[in-house]
N, C-alpha and C positions, 0 to 999 in steps of 0.2 A: 504494500500500500504506500510506503514511503517513496518508492520510485515513481509511482503514478503522480503523487502530489508534487514531487520535485519537477517532474516533466511538465506538469500543468503550470507550475510557477514559472518555469523557463519560457514556456509558450506565451504566457501573459506578459512577461517582460519584453519579449520580442515585439508583440503587438503594440506596446506602449512606448516604443522607442521615440525619442523626441527628434523632430525635424528642425534643422536650423536653416533659416533663409539667409542667403548671401546677398549683400547689397553693394553696389558700386557707388562710390561717393566722388563727385566731381564738382568743379566750380561752375556755377551758372551765373552769368553776368559778371559783376565785379566783387560782390560780397555775399553771395548766396550759395549754399551747398545744395546740390541735387542728389537725391538718393533714388537709385533705380534697383529694384530687385532683379537679379540676374540668374539666380539658380538656388538650389537647396542641397543640403547634404545631411547625412546622419553619421558621417565619419568624423570622430573626435579629433583625429590627427589633422585633417583638413581644416576643421574649425580652429584648432590651435594655431596652425600655420598662418591662416588669414588674420587672426586677431593679434598674433605676435607682430606681423607686418604692419598692421594698423597702429599698434602701440608704439612701434619703433619709428613711425613716420608721422602721420597726422595727429595721433594721440599725443606724441611727444611734443610736437609743435604747439598744440593747443595748451598742453600742460605748462610749457615753458613761457607761453605768451598770454596766459589767461587774463591778467590785469591789463596788459597793453591792448588786447583785443576788445575788452570791455570798454576801455577808455577811448578806443578809436585810434590809438597810436600805431597799431599794426593791423593790417587787413588780412583776412584769411586767404586772399588772392596771392599774398606773398608766398605762401606754401606751394600753391599750384603753379607758380612760375617755373618750378623745376620738376613737378610731378603732375602727370595728366589726370590720374585717378587713384583711388585707394579702395580696397575692398574691406568689408566688415561682415562678420558673422555673429549677429547679436539677437536677431528676432527668432524666438523659438515658438513652435506650434505643433499641434498633433495632426494637422491636415493641411495639405496644399491644394485641395480640390478647387478648381476654377481659377487658379493663379497662373497657369501656363508657364511653369518654371521647369527648367531641365535639371536633372540630377548631376551634381558635380562629384565625380569619383576620383579626380586627379587635379591637383592644384594648377597644373599647366592648362587646364580647360578655361581658366580665367584669363 
């Protein structure tokens, strides 16, 4: 009976695996960020790679310039002078029905 219960638990965990939506962040105009959902993944390794890239680039820029950005002494466009876009994997959901997103199984698909 223990094997059946463990097997059912394993099956339930698979059905409830969280889906993470991947967004492309780019500059729109001179001071606005445009977020576009470009895909999804359930792969924790891909999620970590995307978010480490975000943290080391746009996240770092925002962190280092938070006060200057707030005061208007620095513009977010400064970051995008050398970077076309950044990806972020932050939105989690249990369904992507109707979103027309492709599954990202390899970081190079971005």
